[in-house]
One Martini backbone bead per residue (centre of mass of N, CA, C, O) as a GRO file, in nm:
protein
  283
    1MET     BB    1   0.052   0.069  -0.006
    2LYS     BB    2   0.306   0.273  -0.042
    3PRO     BB    3   0.296   0.347  -0.334
    4MET     BB    4   0.256   0.672  -0.480
    5HIS     BB    5   0.071   0.755  -0.752
    6ARG     BB    6  -0.009   0.976  -1.046
    7GLN     BB    7  -0.050   0.710  -1.208
    8GLY     BB    8  -0.118   0.442  -1.369
    9LEU     BB    9  -0.033   0.118  -1.415
   10ALA     BB   10  -0.001   0.127  -1.718
   11ALA     BB   11   0.240   0.337  -1.723
   12MET     BB   12   0.437   0.156  -1.569
   13LEU     BB   13   0.438  -0.090  -1.766
   14ALA     BB   14   0.545   0.073  -2.016
   15VAL     BB   15   0.856   0.104  -1.899
   16LEU     BB   16   0.982  -0.183  -1.858
   17PRO     BB   17   1.118  -0.277  -2.137
   18TRP     BB   18   1.326  -0.008  -2.105
   19ALA     BB   19   1.467  -0.105  -1.870
   20ALA     BB   20   1.740  -0.152  -1.659
   21LEU     BB   21   1.832  -0.464  -1.554
   22GLY     BB   22   2.119  -0.368  -1.415
   23GLN     BB   23   2.021  -0.219  -1.185
   24SER     BB   24   2.153  -0.149  -0.851
   25THR     BB   25   1.902  -0.016  -0.751
   26PHE     BB   26   1.630   0.050  -0.531
   27PRO     BB   27   1.408   0.014  -0.724
   28ILE     BB   28   1.348  -0.127  -0.998
   29TRP     BB   29   1.271   0.134  -1.212
   30GLY     BB   30   1.260   0.395  -1.026
   31ALA     BB   31   1.365   0.627  -1.212
   32GLU     BB   32   1.150   0.596  -1.430
   33ALA     BB   33   0.903   0.639  -1.248
   34GLU     BB   34   0.985   0.929  -1.143
   35ALA     BB   35   0.993   1.057  -1.434
   36ARG     BB   36   0.669   0.988  -1.455
   37GLY     BB   37   0.555   1.086  -1.139
   38TYR     BB   38   0.639   0.902  -0.922
   39GLU     BB   39   0.594   0.824  -0.576
   40LEU     BB   40   0.842   0.684  -0.368
   41PRO     BB   41   0.961   0.494  -0.148
   42ARG     BB   42   1.175   0.374   0.051
   43PRO     BB   43   1.325   0.069  -0.009
   44PHE     BB   44   1.379   0.022   0.306
   45GLY     BB   45   1.268  -0.185   0.600
   46VAL     BB   46   1.175  -0.166   0.959
   47THR     BB   47   0.948  -0.368   1.169
   48LEU     BB   48   0.736  -0.332   1.455
   49SER     BB   49   0.488  -0.569   1.594
   50ALA     BB   50   0.138  -0.602   1.707
   51MET     BB   51  -0.103  -0.880   1.749
   52HIS     BB   52  -0.456  -0.921   1.816
   53ILE     BB   53  -0.662  -1.221   1.846
   54ASP     BB   54  -1.023  -1.295   1.822
   55GLN     BB   55  -1.168  -1.632   1.772
   56PRO     BB   56  -1.378  -1.860   1.643
   57LEU     BB   57  -1.426  -2.221   1.669
   58ILE     BB   58  -1.456  -2.539   1.508
   59ILE     BB   59  -1.495  -2.866   1.629
   60ASP     BB   60  -1.429  -3.170   1.474
   61ASP     BB   61  -1.203  -3.314   1.681
   62ILE     BB   62  -1.137  -3.543   1.962
   63LYS     BB   63  -0.835  -3.719   2.061
   64LEU     BB   64  -0.751  -3.998   2.275
   65THR     BB   65  -0.431  -4.151   2.340
   66ASP     BB   66  -0.252  -4.470   2.377
   67PRO     BB   67  -0.041  -4.749   2.354
   68THR     BB   68  -0.260  -4.952   2.498
   69GLY     BB   69  -0.579  -4.845   2.448
   70VAL     BB   70  -0.736  -4.757   2.707
   71LEU     BB   71  -0.821  -4.465   2.657
   72GLN     BB   72  -1.012  -4.526   2.411
   73GLN     BB   73  -1.214  -4.715   2.587
   74LEU     BB   74  -1.280  -4.506   2.835
   75VAL     BB   75  -1.236  -4.221   2.682
   76ALA     BB   76  -1.443  -3.935   2.591
   77VAL     BB   77  -1.443  -3.632   2.374
   78GLN     BB   78  -1.668  -3.350   2.341
   79GLY     BB   79  -1.712  -3.076   2.094
   80ASP     BB   80  -1.787  -2.752   1.928
   81MET     BB   81  -1.651  -2.497   2.065
   82ALA     BB   82  -1.402  -2.227   2.033
   83GLU     BB   83  -1.160  -1.995   2.178
   84GLN     BB   84  -0.928  -1.770   2.030
   85ASP     BB   85  -0.625  -1.629   2.182
   86SER     BB   86  -0.384  -1.395   2.042
   87GLN     BB   87  -0.023  -1.317   2.021
   88THR     BB   88   0.192  -1.116   1.798
   89TYR     BB   89   0.550  -1.067   1.755
   90THR     BB   90   0.738  -0.863   1.513
   91LEU     BB   91   1.008  -0.879   1.274
   92ARG     BB   92   1.057  -0.670   0.980
   93ALA     BB   93   1.190  -0.705   0.648
   94ASP     BB   94   1.207  -0.483   0.365
   95MET     BB   95   1.167  -0.459  -0.014
   96TRP     BB   96   1.170  -0.279  -0.308
   97LEU     BB   97   1.200  -0.422  -0.605
   98PHE     BB   98   0.955  -0.274  -0.719
   99PRO     BB   99   0.732  -0.017  -0.735
  100PHE     BB  100   0.492  -0.270  -0.702
  101LEU     BB  101   0.707  -0.459  -0.516
  102ASN     BB  102   0.705  -0.620  -0.196
  103LEU     BB  103   0.945  -0.773   0.015
  104TYR     BB  104   0.941  -1.012   0.298
  105ALA     BB  105   1.063  -1.080   0.636
  106LEU     BB  106   0.990  -1.281   0.936
  107VAL     BB  107   0.998  -1.262   1.306
  108GLY     BB  108   0.858  -1.430   1.603
  109TYR     BB  109   0.601  -1.427   1.868
  110THR     BB  110   0.372  -1.671   1.997
  111GLU     BB  111   0.058  -1.642   2.194
  112GLY     BB  112  -0.203  -1.859   2.359
  113THR     BB  113  -0.561  -1.958   2.341
  114SER     BB  114  -0.757  -2.265   2.329
  115GLU     BB  115  -1.099  -2.276   2.437
  116ALA     BB  116  -1.307  -2.540   2.568
  117GLN     BB  117  -1.618  -2.696   2.610
  118VAL     BB  118  -1.654  -3.029   2.741
  119ASP     BB  119  -1.747  -3.366   2.709
  120ALA     BB  120  -1.705  -3.637   2.938
  121PHE     BB  121  -1.642  -3.995   2.899
  122VAL     BB  122  -1.677  -4.301   3.100
  123ALA     BB  123  -1.768  -4.577   2.972
  124GLY     BB  124  -2.035  -4.395   2.862
  125ALA     BB  125  -2.014  -4.206   3.114
  126PRO     BB  126  -2.044  -3.924   3.260
  127LEU     BB  127  -1.919  -3.699   3.430
  128PRO     BB  128  -2.024  -3.525   3.696
  129VAL     BB  129  -1.873  -3.282   3.543
  130ASN     BB  130  -2.056  -3.091   3.306
  131PRO     BB  131  -1.867  -2.914   3.158
  132ILE     BB  132  -1.520  -2.893   3.044
  133ASP     BB  133  -1.223  -2.753   3.046
  134PHE     BB  134  -1.017  -2.713   2.728
  135PRO     BB  135  -0.700  -2.620   2.718
  136LEU     BB  136  -0.474  -2.442   2.486
  137ASP     BB  137  -0.151  -2.351   2.565
  138PHE     BB  138   0.055  -2.135   2.368
  139ASN     BB  139   0.394  -2.123   2.221
  140GLY     BB  140   0.620  -1.949   1.983
  141THR     BB  141   0.782  -1.948   1.675
  142THR     BB  142   0.778  -1.713   1.408
  143PHE     BB  143   0.797  -1.761   1.044
  144GLY     BB  144   0.854  -1.579   0.720
  145GLY     BB  145   0.670  -1.452   0.427
  146GLY     BB  146   0.619  -1.188   0.162
  147ALA     BB  147   0.383  -0.985  -0.043
  148THR     BB  148   0.337  -0.660  -0.218
  149LEU     BB  149   0.083  -0.512  -0.404
  150ALA     BB  150   0.096  -0.184  -0.577
  151TYR     BB  151  -0.118   0.113  -0.639
  152GLY     BB  152  -0.185   0.445  -0.799
  153ILE     BB  153  -0.424   0.739  -0.810
  154GLY     BB  154  -0.304   0.986  -0.695
  155ASN     BB  155  -0.437   0.942  -0.364
  156TRP     BB  156  -0.497   0.672  -0.447
  157PHE     BB  157  -0.499   0.329  -0.313
  158ALA     BB  158  -0.372  -0.016  -0.371
  159ALA     BB  159  -0.366  -0.346  -0.206
  160ILE     BB  160  -0.187  -0.676  -0.170
  161ASP     BB  161  -0.137  -0.898   0.090
  162THR     BB  162   0.100  -1.183   0.126
  163ASN     BB  163   0.143  -1.471   0.354
  164TYR     BB  164   0.380  -1.712   0.502
  165THR     BB  165   0.364  -1.922   0.804
  166PHE     BB  166   0.550  -2.047   1.086
  167THR     BB  167   0.474  -2.235   1.396
  168ASP     BB  168   0.652  -2.329   1.684
  169LEU     BB  169   0.500  -2.525   1.926
  170ASN     BB  170   0.509  -2.652   2.249
  171ILE     BB  171   0.238  -2.867   2.244
  172ILE     BB  172   0.344  -2.970   1.958
  173ASP     BB  173   0.381  -3.147   1.671
  174GLY     BB  174   0.526  -2.943   1.486
  175GLU     BB  175   0.356  -2.709   1.263
  176ILE     BB  176   0.202  -2.402   1.198
  177GLU     BB  177   0.013  -2.307   0.919
  178ALA     BB  178  -0.013  -1.984   0.731
  179PHE     BB  179  -0.247  -1.802   0.528
  180VAL     BB  180  -0.240  -1.454   0.406
  181ALA     BB  181  -0.493  -1.216   0.289
  182ALA     BB  182  -0.486  -0.838   0.207
  183PRO     BB  183  -0.707  -0.619   0.093
  184ARG     BB  184  -0.668  -0.262  -0.001
  185VAL     BB  185  -0.827   0.070   0.032
  186GLY     BB  186  -0.727   0.425  -0.018
  187TYR     BB  187  -0.617   0.744   0.139
  188ARG     BB  188  -0.424   1.043   0.106
  189TRP     BB  189  -0.245   1.318   0.312
  190PRO     BB  190  -0.029   1.545   0.218
  191ASP     BB  191   0.204   1.740   0.460
  192GLY     BB  192   0.494   1.761   0.372
  193VAL     BB  193   0.643   1.565   0.619
  194HIS     BB  194   0.353   1.473   0.620
  195GLU     BB  195   0.130   1.177   0.648
  196TYR     BB  196  -0.203   1.051   0.569
  197ARG     BB  197  -0.390   0.736   0.624
  198LEU     BB  198  -0.667   0.558   0.480
  199TRP     BB  199  -0.850   0.235   0.524
  200VAL     BB  200  -0.994  -0.049   0.357
  201GLY     BB  201  -1.076  -0.407   0.415
  202ALA     BB  202  -0.944  -0.749   0.408
  203MET     BB  203  -0.924  -1.086   0.561
  204TYR     BB  204  -0.749  -1.391   0.494
  205GLN     BB  205  -0.758  -1.725   0.652
  206ASP     BB  206  -0.529  -2.013   0.645
  207VAL     BB  207  -0.534  -2.266   0.898
  208ASP     BB  208  -0.359  -2.499   1.065
  209GLN     BB  209  -0.586  -2.695   1.302
  210LEU     BB  210  -0.362  -2.916   1.417
  211PHE     BB  211  -0.346  -3.058   1.735
  212GLN     BB  212  -0.051  -3.246   1.856
  213GLY     BB  213   0.026  -3.441   2.162
  214SER     BB  214   0.096  -3.423   2.488
  215LEU     BB  215  -0.090  -3.424   2.778
  216SER     BB  216   0.131  -3.308   2.972
  217ASN     BB  217   0.140  -3.023   2.823
  218LEU     BB  218  -0.149  -2.901   2.916
  219GLY     BB  219  -0.232  -2.896   3.227
  220LEU     BB  220  -0.462  -3.052   3.338
  221GLY     BB  221  -0.735  -3.027   3.546
  222GLY     BB  222  -0.918  -3.184   3.746
  223GLN     BB  223  -1.097  -3.461   3.667
  224LEU     BB  224  -0.968  -3.504   3.387
  225GLY     BB  225  -0.667  -3.482   3.465
  226GLU     BB  226  -0.663  -3.707   3.678
  227LEU     BB  227  -0.765  -3.935   3.494
  228LEU     BB  228  -0.538  -3.923   3.274
  229GLU     BB  229  -0.302  -3.965   3.462
  230THR     BB  230  -0.394  -4.250   3.559
  231VAL     BB  231  -0.458  -4.404   3.291
  232ALA     BB  232  -0.254  -4.198   3.089
  233PRO     BB  233   0.061  -4.074   3.123
  234ASN     BB  234   0.118  -4.127   2.779
  235GLY     BB  235  -0.076  -3.951   2.654
  236ARG     BB  236  -0.266  -3.827   2.369
  237PHE     BB  237  -0.351  -3.557   2.141
  238GLU     BB  238  -0.629  -3.451   1.913
  239VAL     BB  239  -0.705  -3.138   1.739
  240ARG     BB  240  -0.971  -3.052   1.526
  241GLN     BB  241  -1.006  -2.732   1.352
  242HIS     BB  242  -1.203  -2.430   1.249
  243LEU     BB  243  -1.301  -2.158   1.112
  244VAL     BB  244  -1.586  -1.989   1.100
  245GLU     BB  245  -1.435  -1.729   0.945
  246PRO     BB  246  -1.193  -1.632   0.715
  247TRP     BB  247  -1.328  -1.353   0.708
  248ASN     BB  248  -1.251  -0.993   0.750
  249GLY     BB  249  -1.261  -0.675   0.840
  250LEU     BB  250  -1.097  -0.352   0.767
  251ILE     BB  251  -0.940  -0.073   0.958
  252GLY     BB  252  -0.712   0.205   0.885
  253ALA     BB  253  -0.395   0.381   0.988
  254MET     BB  254  -0.144   0.635   0.888
  255TYR     BB  255   0.176   0.770   0.986
  256VAL     BB  256   0.404   0.996   0.816
  257TYR     BB  257   0.760   1.078   0.862
  258ASP     BB  258   0.980   1.177   0.630
  259ARG     BB  259   0.965   0.898   0.482
  260ARG     BB  260   1.046   0.704   0.748
  261TRP     BB  261   0.816   0.713   0.950
  262GLU     BB  262   0.591   0.449   1.063
  263PHE     BB  263   0.236   0.439   1.169
  264ILE     BB  264   0.009   0.176   1.278
  265LEU     BB  265  -0.361   0.130   1.281
  266GLU     BB  266  -0.553  -0.180   1.308
  267GLY     BB  267  -0.886  -0.321   1.252
  268GLY     BB  268  -1.089  -0.598   1.320
  269LEU     BB  269  -1.397  -0.727   1.177
  270GLY     BB  270  -1.620  -0.960   1.323
  271ASP     BB  271  -1.551  -1.269   1.410
  272ARG     BB  272  -1.275  -1.143   1.371
  273GLU     BB  273  -1.078  -0.989   1.608
  274SER     BB  274  -0.849  -0.701   1.577
  275VAL     BB  275  -0.511  -0.569   1.665
  276PHE     BB  276  -0.278  -0.335   1.507
  277LEU     BB  277   0.071  -0.261   1.561
  278SER     BB  278   0.321  -0.017   1.425
  279THR     BB  279   0.684   0.040   1.367
  280GLY     BB  280   0.867   0.221   1.113
  281TYR     BB  281   1.174   0.217   0.908
  282ARG     BB  282   1.321   0.406   0.645
  283PHE     BB  283   1.612   0.385   0.377
   0.00000   0.00000   0.00000
């Protein structure tokens, strides 16, 4: 969303065949674009960000297993809905490869809880207290990368950001994979060394929601935790769930100072609620 152009995308594409492919500075074809009236951001950036997400999930299946097979025969757990609350903190480095294409890599830390109320049955009979809280408290390292396509006409701009991330969580075997796409459309108000931007958009998330690992990592308490520790100290869990709605709306704002400092506040609306804050520096 960051390159602000005074002409349409067609004019930009028209200069590409004649651009010097061996140009050593970034963005490639940046000089040609500026000669045609485009206003480009500084090519490199570093950004610190924090994002909070609260979203409902549908539980597809909960399985409890152990090597002896006793747990499968004695205990069954059923649930319908869960609520996931998570925070992710990231450090991102980006570069405008072309005037219309930004590439970036990120690393960060994710923590959160996916909590459901479930019914537990022992040998076909329910436990005396149902429903029972079944929390999945998780944290781990997130890493990945993405790309942003952007263009503008006058002070209007549009962009679509896509990224793919992996999160290595403490409670599960393997990694959680996530694909995110977010189109946005907005308007900017340049004012000397200051610039203000507002936009609306949407976010799509496709997240691998298969959690599997050792029951001992969950720290379950109460009757269910005591029962599982007694019956199957080496037991394992598998929880498969999916998002209630992969799409949600976005509304955001940015303040830019001296084409170097960028501050963003963005909120997510709908079934998935989110708050995103970031501070970036361009050079």
